[in-house]
N, C-alpha and C positions, 0 to 999 in steps of 0.2 A: 240345237247345236251348242256344245259346251265351249265356253270361252277358254282361251289359253290361261287366263288367271285362275279359273276354276280348276283346270287340270293341274296347274302348278300347286294349288292349295291341297288338292286331293293327294298329290304325290308326297307331300311333306309328312315325315313320320311324326307321330304324337310325341310331345316332349316327355323325356324320361322322368319317372316319378322319383322325387328326391328321397333318398334313403334317410331314415331317422337314425341318428347316431346317439347312443347313450353309453359312453365308456364306463361310467360308474355302475350302471345296471349290468353290463356285460361282465365287468370285473367281479361283481357280487355273485353272478351266476357261475362263473368259473370257480370261485372259492367254495361255493356251496357244493358244486359237483366234485371238486377235489376232496373235500371233507368226506363225502359219501364214498368215493372210490378208495381213498386211503383206508378208511375204516373197514371196507369190505375186503380189499385185496391185500392190505398191508403195504408198507412203503415200497419194498423191492419189486413187487409184482404190478403195482399201479403204473399206468402209462399216461402220458400227456394226451395221446390220441383218444383214449377212452374218456378221459376227463372232458376233452373238447366236445366229444359227441354228446355227452350227458348235458353239457352246458348249452348245446345248440350253437356252437361257434366253430371256427376253423382251428386247426392245429397251430397255424401261424399266428393267430390272434392270441392264443394262450402264451406262446413264446414271446410275443410282443409285450404283453403285460408282465410276464414272469420269465426271466431269461432261461430258467432251467427247472427241472422237476424238483430239485433240492430247494430252490427259492420259492417255488409254488407251495411245497410242503410246509416250509417254515411260515409262510404267510397264511396258510389255511388252518393250521391246527394250533392249539394252545401250546405254550412252551416258550421258545425264543422270541415269539412275537410279543409276549408279555414281559420279557426280560427287562426292557428299558424302564418299565414302571416300577419293578421291584428294586432295580439298581439305583434309580434316581434318588438323590438326597446327599447328605454328608457322608464322608468316609466312615465316621463313627456310626456304628449301627448297621453298616452295610452287610456284614456277615449274617446278622440276625434277620434282616429284611429278606435276603436271598434264601436263607434256610426256611423261613416261614412260607415264603411264596412257593418254594419247591415242594415242601411237604403238603401244603394245602392243595396244590394242583395234582400231585401224584396220588394222593389218597382217593381221588375221584377220577383218575385218569383211565383212558381206554387204550387199546392197542395202537392208536394213532399218535400217542404222545411221542415227541421227538426222541427222548431217551429210550423208551421202550422200542420204538421202531428201529433205532440204531442198533441196540443189542440184538434184536431178533434178525435184522437183515444181515448182520455180520456173520451169522451162522450159515446163511445160504447164499449170500451174494456180497462178497467182500468189497468189490468195486463200488457197488451201490452204497455200502456202508461208509466207505472212504469219502465218497462224494458228499454224502449227507453230513459226515463229521466235519469236513472242510467248510461247508456252508454254515453249520452251527458255530464253528470256531470263529469265523469271520463276523457273524452277527454278535456273538458274545464279546469279542474283543472290542468291537466298536461301542457296545453299550458300556462296558466297564471303563473304557478310556475317558468317559465323561466324569468319572469319580476318582479313578486311580491315576497315579503318575509314576514315572520311572522307566528305565530302559527294559525292565523285565516284565512289563504288564502282560504281554502275550503269553509268556511262560507261566505266570501265576494263574491266568485265566484258563490255560490249557490243563494245568494241574487240578484246578477246581472242577473243570468239566469231567476229567478222568475220575475224580473222586465221586462225583454225583452219578456217573455211569455205573461205577462199581456198586454204589448203594442201590441204584435202580435194579441192577441184576440180582442182588441178594434179596431185596425186599419185595420188588414188584414183578419180577419175572420168575425166579425160582421160589420166592416166598418161603424161605427156609433159613433157620439159624437165628442168632441173637438179634440181629438187625431187624429181621422180619417180625420178631416177637415184641419189639418195642412198641409202646404207645406212640401216637403221633406227636404228643408233647415231648416225650423223651427223645424221640428222634430229632425234633427241632432243636432241643437243647444241645445235644451232642454235635449236631451239624453246625450249629452256631460256633462252637468251640473249634472244630476242625477247619471250618471255612475261614475263620478269623486267622488261624495259623497259616493257612495257605496264602491268604491275601495280604497279610501284614507281618507274618513271621513271628507272631506271638504264640507262646505255648499254651496259654490259657490254663484253666483249672478244671478239674473234673466236675461235671454238672451235679453229680451226686453229693459232692462235698460243699456245694454252694447253698 
């Protein structure tokens, strides 16, 4: 005869196994999956759902870590995620630091670079391009405000971004014309001059005459 105590113990469910949580590992998996999907699909065609599937997590978890596809893209690929490092420092020399960082990155960039992704997505999906541009603008303004002051910082940063997008289109997307024919050093010198003018209003001098 089985005692009431034995019956009670047998009826109790086994304690649930405690799930192991490792937010950093999951974040790293999401970023790795995002880099892969963005490289294969391009920015406009990549989806959070596919990225979540490749990372082995839920769609909701991706959104919890990164509020939008734009923010996930900026966190996953080179570009604005490295902007703070190139901007950091004194205002003097800022234009040259930004120019060097941009040229160094773009000379080895792939289709997942933010500037290239923005230019290419604008041709096929303007809403996606606008969302990415807004996210890039917010990240850039926040970085530059650590160095620049004044009421028109956002405008200067937007002009700088527009200038670099134009250079990206000419040299790294169409790859045609005088800008595309420049050496990396020449491009860096000219960009230093033009970026200095945008950021600080100084006309500068022609790199060829210095």
